Each structure stands twice: as structure tokens, then as C-alpha cells.
N, C-alpha and C positions, 0 to 999 in steps of 0.2 A: 659705459652708457649711463646717462643720467635722466631720470624722469622727475619732472617738477610740476607741482600744481598748487593752487591756493584754496584754502578752506575758509569760508566766511561764517562767522558765528556772531550773533547780536551781542552776546555777553563778552566774548573774548576779542572780537574784531576779526582782522584777517591774519591767518597764519599761512606761511609757505611751507610746504612739505616737499622734501627732496629724497629720492631713493637713488643710490649709486652702487654699482657693482664694484667690489674690491677683490683683487687677487693679491694677497700679501706675499705669497711665496708660490712658486710653481707647484710645489708638492701639497700645499694646503687647499682645502675646499674654498671655493669662492664665497664671499660674504656680501651681504647687502647692508649698506650703511644708510640709515634713515635719520634725517635731520628735520627738526621743526624750527622755523625761524619766524620771529615777529618782525615784519619789515619795518615797522615804526622804531623798534628798539635798535635794529641794525643801522638805520639812518642816524639815530641819536648817537650811537657809538662812533660812527664815522665823523659826525659833526664835532663831537668832543675832541677827537684826534686832531681835526682841522683847527679847532680853537687853540690848542696847545702849539701846533706846528706854526701857525701864522701869528701867534702872539696877540690874539684879540683881547680887548679889555673885557671885564665882566659884563658890562652892558652890551657890548658888541656880541658877546657869546650868547646872551639871552635872545637877542634879535636874530642871530644866525641860526640858532636852534629852531626858533619858530618859523623862519623862512624856509629852512630845509624840510620842515614838516608841512610845507605847502600852504602856509598861512599867507594871506594877502597882506599888503602893506597896511591897509586899514585894520585888519584883524590884529596885526602886531601892535599897532598904535593903541587900540582899544585894550588889549590884554595887558600892556605895560604902562598904561596911563600916560602916554606921551603923544606928541603931535605927529601927524603924518610927515611933516617936513623933517622932524627929528629922526624918524625911521629911515627916510630917504638919505639923510646925511650919514647916519651910521652905516647903512648898506653901501654907500659910496666909499666910505673909509675901509670897509671890509674888502670890497672888490679891489681897491688900491693895494691893500696888503697881500691879497691873493696874487695879483699880477706881479707885484714886486718879488714875491717868493718864487714864482715861476720864472721870471727874468733872471733872478740870481741862480737858479738851478741850471738854466741854459748857459750862463756865463761859466759856471763851475765845470760843466760838461765840455765846453769848448776849450777851456784852459788845461784840461787834463791830457 
């Protein structure tokens, strides 16, 4: 059983709290594992993994991190001091790399 909730604090932002029952061994007492997660940090970690997996350039990585943090195209352009068209071009290249990687994974699975 897992219980999950979010805690909002002006100073810390949003934290996700999860409580999970654990039974490590039939003879041991059940335990409760409590985890605190910063959803923003979790998304950032996942995005960094994607940057490495898909071979994104440093600039594409910056843009992808901001996009995954739900920044609009305009917000990304403002943050990185680039034009809106440049943001669009980079995101188009990123999506092409993502689709290529997915296509390659499907080919590898079919050939096995």
C-alpha cells in the first residue's frame, strides 16, 4: 500500500511525501518507508538522463531543461537571450533526436 500527498510551502515550494508499507522478511515486523521528493528536482534528474541518452548539445540541454520545467517558448527565449525562432529550431532538433532514438530502439527489438 502506498499513500502519497503533496505539501506546499512558500519557502520550499512543493514537496511530495510518500508512505509505503514494507515487509522485508516474513518473520520481521512490517516497516513504513517515508520518502520526500522535490518534483522539480526529479524532473531535472530525468531530463539530465535524457540529455545524455539522446546526445543533446549543451544549448539543446539548456532548452530541454527549461522546457521540461514547463517554461513556455517565450520564457525560454527570454531566459537564454535568444529569439523565439531559435527556441523552436532547437526543440525541433531535440524532438527529431528523441524520435530517432525511439525508432532505433524499435529496430533493435525487432531484430532480436
